[in-house]
VMD Tcl script that draws the C-alpha trace (Angstrom):
set ca {
  {86.82 125.87 154.99}
  {90.57 125.57 155.29}
  {93.74 126.89 153.76}
  {96.57 125.07 151.94}
  {100.21 125.87 152.47}
  {100.45 128.01 149.49}
  {97.46 130.07 150.80}
  {94.84 128.70 148.34}
  {91.22 128.78 149.65}
  {89.85 125.15 149.78}
  {86.21 124.22 150.27}
  {85.56 120.99 151.47}
  {82.39 119.51 150.03}
  {81.66 116.03 151.21}
  {79.13 115.36 148.27}
  {81.60 116.44 145.79}
  {84.22 114.33 147.29}
  {82.27 111.31 147.39}
  {81.12 111.83 143.67}
  {84.74 112.19 142.62}
  {85.65 109.06 144.27}
  {82.72 107.16 142.52}
  {83.90 108.90 139.24}
  {87.55 109.28 138.99}
  {87.08 111.58 135.82}
  {84.91 114.11 137.62}
  {88.03 116.57 137.85}
  {87.93 116.69 134.09}
  {84.32 118.16 133.91}
  {84.61 121.81 133.49}
  {80.82 122.08 133.84}
  {81.25 121.65 137.78}
  {82.83 124.59 139.53}
  {85.67 124.58 141.97}
  {86.19 127.38 144.40}
  {89.98 128.39 144.02}
  {91.08 132.01 145.33}
  {89.29 134.29 142.88}
  {86.09 132.02 142.60}
  {84.67 129.14 140.54}
  {86.54 127.50 137.76}
  {84.15 126.69 134.98}
  {85.40 125.90 131.46}
  {82.58 124.63 129.63}
  {78.62 125.21 130.16}
  {77.57 121.87 128.74}
  {78.69 118.51 127.19}
  {77.86 120.16 124.02}
  {80.57 122.54 124.26}
  {83.09 120.05 125.50}
  {85.07 117.49 123.71}
  {83.46 114.13 122.85}
  {85.85 112.25 125.26}
  {84.47 114.20 128.12}
  {81.00 112.89 127.59}
  {82.36 109.30 127.15}
  {84.58 109.46 130.41}
  {81.84 111.15 132.57}
  {79.09 109.20 131.71}
  {80.33 105.82 131.65}
  {78.38 103.42 133.93}
  {81.76 101.70 135.02}
  {83.87 104.99 135.33}
  {85.92 103.80 138.34}
  {86.36 100.28 137.10}
  {87.63 101.37 133.43}
  {89.71 104.30 135.09}
  {91.74 101.65 137.08}
  {91.89 99.36 134.04}
  {93.13 102.12 131.71}
  {95.71 103.48 134.16}
  {96.98 99.95 134.61}
  {97.64 99.66 130.96}
  {99.60 103.07 130.81}
  {101.76 102.24 134.20}
  {102.98 98.85 132.76}
  {105.51 99.57 130.07}
  {104.75 96.19 128.14}
  {101.05 96.79 128.02}
  {101.59 100.54 127.17}
  {103.74 99.68 124.22}
  {101.31 97.02 123.05}
  {98.61 99.47 123.08}
  {100.74 101.92 120.95}
  {101.34 99.27 118.64}
  {97.65 98.40 118.26}
  {96.90 102.09 117.62}
  {99.60 102.02 114.82}
  {98.11 98.78 113.22}
  {94.79 100.08 113.39}
  {95.40 103.55 111.78}
  {98.70 103.46 110.08}
  {98.05 101.16 107.29}
  {94.69 102.68 106.28}
  {95.80 106.24 106.26}
  {98.89 105.28 104.29}
  {96.64 103.56 101.62}
  {94.37 106.43 101.60}
  {96.92 108.94 100.93}
  {99.06 106.79 98.49}
  {95.76 106.58 96.21}
  {94.96 110.25 96.89}
  {98.21 111.29 95.27}
  {98.33 108.64 92.73}
  {94.87 109.34 91.55}
  {95.46 113.12 91.19}
  {98.71 112.50 89.37}
  {97.59 109.93 86.93}
  {97.30 112.91 84.37}
  {101.05 113.25 84.54}
  {101.66 109.62 83.63}
  {98.97 109.62 81.07}
  {100.37 112.68 79.40}
  {103.30 110.43 77.81}
  {100.82 107.43 77.15}
  {98.76 109.27 74.54}
  {95.98 111.16 76.37}
  {97.10 114.60 74.82}
  {96.62 113.24 71.24}
  {93.42 111.07 71.83}
  {91.59 113.92 73.62}
  {92.75 116.53 71.27}
  {94.52 118.85 73.90}
  {96.27 121.80 72.50}
  {97.87 124.84 73.85}
  {97.24 125.26 77.50}
  {94.61 122.53 77.62}
  {96.98 120.19 79.67}
  {97.92 122.80 82.12}
  {94.18 123.86 82.51}
  {93.24 120.27 83.19}
  {95.86 120.10 85.98}
  {94.45 123.32 87.29}
  {90.84 122.21 87.25}
  {91.53 119.51 89.83}
  {92.77 122.19 92.40}
  {89.51 124.50 91.35}
  {87.29 121.59 92.57}
  {89.49 121.12 95.66}
  {89.31 124.62 96.52}
  {85.52 125.05 96.05}
  {84.98 122.03 98.21}
  {87.29 122.36 100.96}
  {85.42 124.32 103.52}
  {82.12 122.80 102.86}
  {83.59 119.40 103.18}
  {85.43 119.81 106.40}
  {82.43 121.42 108.26}
  {80.23 118.59 106.88}
  {82.65 116.25 108.21}
  {82.80 117.80 111.68}
  {79.07 117.89 111.79}
  {78.67 114.09 110.94}
  {81.38 113.21 113.16}
  {81.93 109.94 111.63}
  {85.27 110.76 110.05}
  {85.92 107.07 108.85}
  {82.65 106.62 107.19}
  {82.80 110.09 105.56}
  {86.37 109.50 104.31}
  {85.70 106.11 102.96}
  {82.40 107.39 100.96}
  {84.32 110.11 99.39}
  {87.10 107.56 98.35}
  {84.70 105.23 96.66}
  {83.16 108.34 94.90}
  {86.55 109.44 93.25}
  {87.49 105.89 92.45}
  {84.34 106.06 90.32}
  {85.24 109.44 88.98}
  {88.90 108.19 88.05}
  {87.65 105.10 86.13}
  {85.26 107.46 84.21}
  {88.37 109.25 82.74}
  {88.60 106.24 80.54}
  {85.46 107.29 78.73}
  {86.53 110.67 77.94}
  {87.72 111.83 74.46}
  {87.70 115.68 74.77}
  {88.98 118.60 76.64}
  {85.38 119.17 78.11}
  {84.71 115.75 79.40}
  {88.10 115.68 81.02}
  {87.63 119.02 82.61}
  {84.41 117.81 84.31}
  {85.87 114.56 85.61}
  {89.07 116.60 86.94}
  {86.94 118.88 88.71}
  {84.83 116.34 90.43}
  {88.02 114.41 91.34}
  {89.23 117.49 93.09}
  {85.91 117.88 95.06}
  {85.94 114.19 96.39}
  {89.60 114.32 97.43}
  {89.51 117.70 99.15}
  {88.46 116.13 102.67}
  {91.58 113.74 102.73}
  {94.55 115.57 104.19}
  {92.64 117.42 107.01}
  {90.74 114.36 108.07}
  {94.15 112.44 108.23}
  {95.68 115.26 110.40}
  {92.49 115.37 112.83}
  {93.06 111.56 113.18}
  {96.51 111.72 114.02}
  {95.95 114.53 116.66}
  {93.22 112.33 118.24}
  {95.31 109.14 118.72}
  {98.98 110.26 119.30}
  {100.73 112.56 121.76}
  {102.65 115.57 120.20}
  {105.89 113.86 120.53}
  {104.70 111.05 118.31}
  {102.97 113.05 115.52}
  {105.84 113.93 113.36}
  {106.69 110.40 112.54}
  {103.12 109.19 112.16}
  {102.26 112.01 109.62}
  {105.49 110.98 107.71}
  {104.14 107.32 107.54}
  {101.26 108.37 105.59}
  {102.86 111.33 103.73}
  {105.73 109.01 102.50}
  {103.13 107.55 100.20}
  {103.27 110.66 98.03}
  {106.92 109.53 97.14}
  {106.04 105.74 96.93}
  {103.36 106.77 94.49}
  {105.92 108.04 91.96}
  {107.78 104.73 92.34}
  {104.67 102.51 91.92}
  {102.73 104.67 89.72}
  {105.58 105.25 87.19}
  {106.34 101.62 87.04}
  {102.76 100.58 86.46}
  {102.46 103.29 83.88}
  {105.59 101.99 82.32}
  {104.47 98.29 82.29}
  {100.90 99.52 80.86}
  {102.71 101.40 78.16}
  {103.82 97.99 76.64}
  {100.13 96.67 76.32}
  {98.84 96.01 73.05}
  {95.11 96.35 73.01}
  {92.25 97.88 71.09}
  {91.81 100.15 74.13}
  {94.28 102.71 74.68}
  {97.04 102.02 77.48}
  {96.06 105.21 79.31}
  {92.40 104.23 79.36}
  {93.34 100.88 80.88}
  {95.37 102.63 83.45}
  {92.40 104.72 84.70}
  {90.29 101.75 84.91}
  {92.65 99.67 86.89}
  {93.56 102.47 89.38}
  {89.84 103.60 89.80}
  {88.95 100.02 90.67}
  {91.57 99.65 93.17}
  {90.47 103.02 94.83}
  {86.95 101.94 95.37}
  {87.93 98.96 96.93}
  {90.28 100.57 99.43}
  {87.47 103.20 100.09}
  {85.08 100.32 101.15}
  {87.71 98.99 103.63}
  {88.27 102.39 105.01}
  {84.59 102.73 105.69}
  {84.42 99.52 107.36}
  {87.67 99.51 109.55}
  {88.95 103.13 110.07}
  {87.77 104.37 113.45}
  {86.41 107.85 113.58}
  {87.75 108.63 116.85}
  {89.26 106.84 120.04}
  {85.73 107.07 121.56}
  {84.10 105.24 118.46}
  {86.80 102.63 117.95}
  {84.86 99.54 117.94}
  {87.93 97.33 118.06}
  {89.11 98.81 121.22}
  {87.91 97.85 124.80}
  {86.56 100.70 127.00}
  {89.64 100.23 129.08}
  {91.86 100.78 126.04}
  {89.94 103.82 124.91}
  {90.48 105.38 128.33}
  {94.17 104.64 128.21}
  {94.41 106.27 124.79}
  {92.41 109.45 126.09}
  {94.66 109.78 129.19}
  {97.63 109.46 126.98}
  {96.71 112.46 124.81}
  {95.20 114.47 127.60}
  {98.42 116.47 127.87}
  {98.00 117.69 124.46}
  {95.19 119.81 125.57}
  {93.52 119.58 122.11}
  {90.85 116.92 122.74}
  {89.40 114.48 120.09}
  {86.44 116.08 118.45}
  {83.21 118.06 118.78}
  {80.33 117.85 116.38}
  {79.18 121.40 117.43}
  {80.51 123.89 114.91}
  {81.37 127.03 117.18}
  {81.35 130.35 115.50}
  {83.68 131.98 117.92}
  {86.51 129.31 117.38}
  {85.94 129.76 113.44}
  {86.61 133.48 113.75}
  {89.50 132.83 116.09}
  {91.15 130.68 113.36}
  {90.74 133.59 110.79}
  {92.09 136.27 113.30}
  {95.15 134.27 114.15}
  {98.25 135.40 112.42}
  {99.84 132.06 112.87}
  {97.10 130.25 110.99}
  {97.92 132.71 108.04}
  {101.72 132.06 108.30}
  {101.12 128.41 108.01}
  {98.64 129.05 105.00}
  {101.28 131.35 103.34}
  {104.04 128.76 103.90}
  {101.64 126.18 102.40}
  {101.16 128.40 99.47}
  {104.81 128.96 98.96}
  {105.48 125.02 99.16}
  {102.55 124.32 96.80}
  {103.47 126.47 93.86}
  {106.52 124.28 92.83}
  {104.46 121.20 93.60}
  {101.76 122.16 91.22}
  {104.36 122.19 88.64}
  {106.59 119.56 89.26}
  {103.98 116.90 89.98}
  {102.22 117.62 86.80}
  {105.23 118.28 84.51}
  {107.99 116.04 86.03}
  {107.58 113.35 83.28}
  {107.35 116.15 80.55}
  {110.51 117.65 81.80}
  {112.43 114.48 81.55}
  {111.44 114.18 77.95}
  {112.81 117.81 77.38}
  {116.08 116.44 78.99}
  {116.48 113.91 76.14}
  {114.85 110.89 77.67}
  {112.13 109.02 75.68}
  {108.57 108.82 77.05}
  {108.95 105.05 78.45}
  {112.25 106.07 79.95}
  {110.61 109.07 81.71}
  {107.80 106.94 83.25}
  {110.57 104.49 84.45}
  {112.74 107.32 85.99}
  {109.80 108.37 88.29}
  {110.77 105.58 90.52}
  {114.37 106.66 91.67}
  {112.81 110.09 92.13}
  {110.33 108.74 94.14}
  {112.96 106.96 96.21}
  {114.60 110.24 97.12}
  {111.35 111.46 98.36}
  {110.70 108.39 100.36}
  {114.11 108.71 102.20}
  {113.63 112.38 102.83}
  {110.28 112.18 104.18}
  {110.94 109.24 106.56}
  {114.24 111.11 107.69}
  {112.58 114.31 108.01}
  {109.82 112.70 110.16}
  {112.30 110.89 112.28}
  {114.62 113.85 112.93}
  {111.90 116.21 113.66}
  {110.68 113.99 116.71}
  {114.38 113.05 117.44}
  {115.50 116.66 117.48}
  {112.05 117.99 118.64}
  {112.48 120.39 115.98}
  {110.30 121.29 112.98}
  {111.77 124.45 111.57}
  {115.22 123.49 111.09}
  {114.37 120.20 109.69}
  {112.13 122.03 107.11}
  {115.09 123.80 105.86}
  {116.72 120.54 105.26}
  {113.87 119.74 102.91}
  {113.77 122.99 101.18}
  {117.37 123.77 100.24}
  {118.29 120.49 97.99}
  {115.08 121.52 95.74}
  {116.15 125.06 95.37}
  {119.63 123.83 94.30}
  {117.95 121.29 91.89}
  {115.81 124.09 90.23}
  {119.00 126.22 90.00}
  {120.75 123.42 88.18}
  {117.88 122.95 85.68}
  {117.95 126.43 84.78}
  {121.91 126.39 84.45}
  {122.15 123.09 82.51}
  {119.12 123.51 80.19}
  {119.23 127.14 78.93}
  {116.47 127.90 76.61}
  {115.47 124.35 76.47}
  {118.73 123.11 75.17}
  {120.20 120.52 77.52}
  {123.96 120.67 78.04}
  {124.44 117.89 80.71}
  {121.90 114.98 80.57}
  {122.94 113.11 83.48}
  {123.40 116.36 85.48}
  {119.67 117.38 84.76}
  {118.47 113.95 85.80}
  {120.37 114.56 89.21}
  {118.81 117.89 89.53}
  {115.33 116.33 88.66}
  {115.91 113.90 91.64}
  {116.79 116.87 94.00}
  {113.55 118.38 93.47}
  {111.82 115.64 95.16}
  {112.79 116.67 98.65}
  {110.80 119.76 99.44}
  {107.54 117.72 99.62}
  {108.42 116.59 103.19}
  {108.11 120.42 104.23}
  {104.34 120.30 103.59}
  {104.35 117.15 105.64}
  {105.88 118.92 108.60}
  {103.21 121.87 108.13}
  {100.38 119.23 108.41}
  {102.11 118.01 111.65}
  {102.36 121.40 112.86}
  {98.64 121.96 112.64}
  {98.20 118.65 114.30}
  {100.39 119.79 117.38}
  {99.99 123.73 117.32}
  {96.13 124.39 116.99}
  {93.31 123.57 119.68}
  {89.63 123.78 119.59}
  {88.04 121.52 117.25}
  {86.16 124.01 115.05}
  {89.20 126.13 115.01}
  {91.54 123.08 114.01}
  {88.99 122.13 111.19}
  {88.96 125.79 109.96}
  {92.83 126.01 109.99}
  {93.21 122.78 108.17}
  {90.66 124.02 105.59}
  {92.44 127.08 105.18}
  {95.73 125.40 104.84}
  {94.38 123.07 102.18}
  {92.88 126.02 100.43}
  {96.24 127.71 100.25}
  {97.54 124.32 99.01}
  {94.98 124.26 96.27}
  {95.67 128.07 95.32}
  {99.41 127.15 95.17}
  {98.92 124.32 92.90}
  {96.69 126.19 90.48}
  {99.37 128.80 90.33}
  {102.05 126.17 89.93}
  {100.33 124.51 87.03}
  {100.21 128.07 85.23}
  {103.95 128.78 85.80}
  {104.98 126.01 83.24}
  {103.62 127.74 80.11}
  {103.37 125.71 76.71}
  {104.85 128.72 75.08}
  {107.97 128.19 76.79}
  {108.41 124.60 75.84}
  {110.69 122.79 76.16}
  {112.79 125.24 78.42}
  {109.83 125.98 80.76}
  {112.14 128.93 82.32}
  {109.13 130.66 84.39}
  {108.38 127.23 85.93}
  {111.84 126.60 87.16}
  {112.55 130.17 88.31}
  {109.31 130.22 90.33}
  {110.45 127.09 92.43}
  {113.67 128.77 93.42}
  {111.92 132.15 94.19}
  {108.87 130.81 96.17}
  {110.97 128.13 98.13}
  {113.48 130.89 99.02}
  {110.73 133.16 100.62}
  {109.28 130.06 102.47}
  {112.57 129.76 104.20}
  {112.08 133.15 106.00}
  {108.41 132.80 106.68}
  {109.27 129.46 108.51}
  {111.78 131.44 110.89}
  {109.08 133.97 111.48}
  {106.72 131.32 112.40}
  {109.39 129.98 115.08}
  {109.83 133.40 116.50}
  {106.29 134.19 117.02}
  {105.58 131.08 118.66}
  {108.29 131.92 121.25}
  {106.65 135.23 121.89}
  {103.35 133.63 122.52}
  {104.84 131.02 124.86}
  {106.32 133.71 127.01}
  {103.01 135.55 127.49}
  {101.40 132.27 128.74}
  {104.29 131.71 131.23}
  {103.77 135.13 132.66}
  {99.96 134.34 133.20}
  {100.76 131.00 134.84}
  {103.37 132.62 137.27}
  {100.25 134.66 138.35}
  {98.40 131.52 139.59}
  {98.49 129.46 142.73}
  {99.67 125.99 142.37}
  {96.22 124.55 143.27}
  {94.65 126.72 140.77}
  {96.95 125.71 138.12}
  {96.35 122.12 138.49}
  {92.32 122.53 138.87}
  {92.55 124.57 135.63}
  {94.91 122.08 133.89}
  {92.57 119.18 134.67}
  {89.38 120.92 133.51}
  {90.92 122.47 130.27}
  {92.10 118.98 129.01}
  {88.77 118.04 127.21}
  {86.98 121.41 127.30}
  {87.34 122.00 123.69}
  {89.09 125.46 124.23}
  {91.23 127.09 121.63}
  {94.85 127.19 121.77}
  {94.41 131.04 122.83}
  {91.97 130.20 125.48}
  {93.79 127.43 127.11}
  {96.84 128.78 129.18}
  {98.25 125.30 129.36}
  {98.49 124.77 125.69}
  {101.88 125.37 124.21}
  {103.09 126.58 120.94}
  {106.12 125.13 119.75}
  {108.03 127.38 117.26}
  {107.43 124.45 114.76}
  {109.21 122.54 117.58}
  {107.52 119.75 119.92}
  {107.47 120.66 123.57}
  {110.62 119.44 125.60}
  {110.98 120.46 129.20}
  {113.90 122.48 130.35}
  {116.62 120.64 132.36}
  {117.29 122.10 135.90}
  {120.71 121.09 136.81}
  {120.93 120.16 140.40}
  {122.72 122.77 142.48}
  {124.90 120.32 144.42}
  {128.78 120.13 144.36}
  {128.75 116.46 145.15}
  {126.28 115.30 142.49}
  {127.51 115.40 138.74}
  {125.22 114.80 135.60}
  {126.70 112.22 133.56}
  {125.67 112.87 130.10}
  {126.51 110.51 127.19}
  {127.87 113.09 124.97}
  {128.96 110.46 122.12}
  {125.22 110.08 121.83}
  {124.36 113.65 121.74}
  {126.73 115.21 119.37}
  {128.86 113.97 116.52}
  {131.68 116.42 117.51}
  {133.92 116.74 120.62}
  {135.73 119.94 121.78}
  {138.12 120.60 124.54}
  {136.13 120.68 127.87}
  {135.39 123.90 129.84}
  {133.52 124.79 133.03}
  {130.05 126.03 132.31}
  {130.07 129.80 133.04}
  {127.67 130.60 136.08}
  {127.21 126.93 136.76}
  {128.34 125.36 140.23}
  {129.39 122.08 138.74}
  {131.19 120.37 135.97}
  {129.15 118.18 133.68}
  {131.03 115.21 132.61}
  {130.42 111.82 131.05}
  {133.45 110.49 132.98}
  {135.77 110.54 130.07}
  {135.11 113.78 128.35}
  {133.72 117.31 129.69}
  {130.62 118.50 128.22}
  {131.75 121.63 126.22}
  {130.03 124.99 126.55}
  {128.84 124.82 123.04}
  {127.32 121.10 123.52}
  {125.77 122.31 126.77}
  {123.90 125.26 124.93}
  {122.83 122.90 122.30}
  {121.69 120.41 125.16}
  {119.55 123.21 126.92}
  {117.86 124.48 123.76}
  {117.28 121.29 121.87}
  {117.13 118.98 124.98}
  {118.06 115.79 123.03}
  {115.99 112.76 123.85}
  {119.28 110.87 124.73}
  {119.11 112.84 128.25}
  {115.80 111.21 129.15}
  {117.37 108.02 130.65}
  {119.89 110.28 132.42}
  {117.25 112.44 133.98}
  {114.99 109.66 135.11}
  {117.88 107.70 136.44}
  {119.60 110.45 138.49}
  {116.21 111.99 139.57}
  {116.90 115.46 137.94}
  {114.00 117.66 138.24}
  {112.92 119.40 135.05}
  {112.30 123.11 134.99}
  {114.05 126.28 133.64}
  {117.73 126.69 134.15}
  {118.22 129.64 136.65}
  {122.02 129.82 137.04}
}
mol new
graphics top color blue
foreach p $ca { graphics top sphere $p radius 0.5 }
foreach p [lrange $ca 0 end-1] q [lrange $ca 1 end] { graphics top cylinder $p $q radius 0.2 }
display resetview
């Protein structure tokens, strides 16, 4: 036995040392104890309790060889970049196609509402609103069962593909309906089969990407909500000119349903269920993917449903705050997604014009979703960017109320502009999905949290469809007021989430401060693929709806200056000033870094600093001046 410089007890075990030399992944195995200070560190009892990745890494017959190959991929910038591009090519197009059709298929009712379905199916009173609601009733009823079934099967790609083909068939069957009762059945079934989509996509993103990459990747598939408005509106507009013995809305359902079945078949064949199960990736590439996401401390997947983790999700206030945020953002969605075309007709546009005007509204959504996804990763900030999405929609709904009092439009162009503004808030839900991907650990807990989030989504949409009452047509004042009220409350909940995560992070920092250096490293390795929850894993970080950015420790050296490209950091310049309490002036050679800019730099830690940090060898840590 010997002691390290920091006083940690070390036990030299020749057999263990030899085993770790043969298997470089041995340090990740939480089943094997290591004596450090207070005794053995064991994070899991069996592989069943651990992540799928641990079993793959530990039991691989060529562990040493593929470890070297995987590390070589990550160490070479060219091969590392090539790997990321391969992941993107494999995952992103299929996820985008799935989400595109998922949103298009559930909103087909909105397009067909102005194509004659209400007349042909003899819909009266609240029948149309109730059909919109029944989709979410099926969605709500199936959410928890479908998520736990998907986890148990652990073949996410196959499970998702089969559900897509089933809802494609159900969508095509809409064409055979001629009454409220028959439409009610197929709308409910559509909700059941679509309920698995968003949570599975979030799980897949969390498996394949680092936290700093997840915001943009979620935006890549979520943007399809807005693209759906463009493509769906134009398709419906084109079909509306069709002259056939078969009603145009029936043709629309058959065409879209057939496309959905085809995409479902492709997803079943080509979407990998996890990095370990990705047949188009070599074992070395799989190792590289797993090592890339190891620092997430959220693993990939575990087929064993853990009761303790399920209960942990229901006891976690943050999970409920995200669910509340989802509810508040979904109430407007339930109304806008189903009544947008109808609202345009109340503003004085024809039915065909309303279909065509869905395209520019969708374009606004595309710009905002992609911009928000990029900004949230660029600024490493989820909450502030979320407010950017919400405020324009509040303004748009307010303008609809002011410019269309009692259903009498006073400014047709102004109402159209207000309608376009209401397309921005959808990006807020995208950020909530990204938040779940980044801020929840433990596979059963993540599945439960995702299911609860989507339950809130369904409940919100059900309530949203009922805020637009047929008795208030054409003004629909209750629906418009509800948009302003719910999104206004959402702004405060987002701030509460940010503050609460800060509190939790400080608690974890205090726990880590009480550990020796060797114990921290030992636990960090064993926790990576132990399938621990975010609460159990002291190394897991909560991010205020913000991605993790290390603090900058300015070197205490009068002769060394940090040269910061301030023109890349902030769009404004102020007279320079010496930083209070700091022993050096921070300059870019021409301009002083202002106190305001310095504070923003420390708290946001803009990515533009990364090359500077790497070039000057500045250590990362908490600023202590």
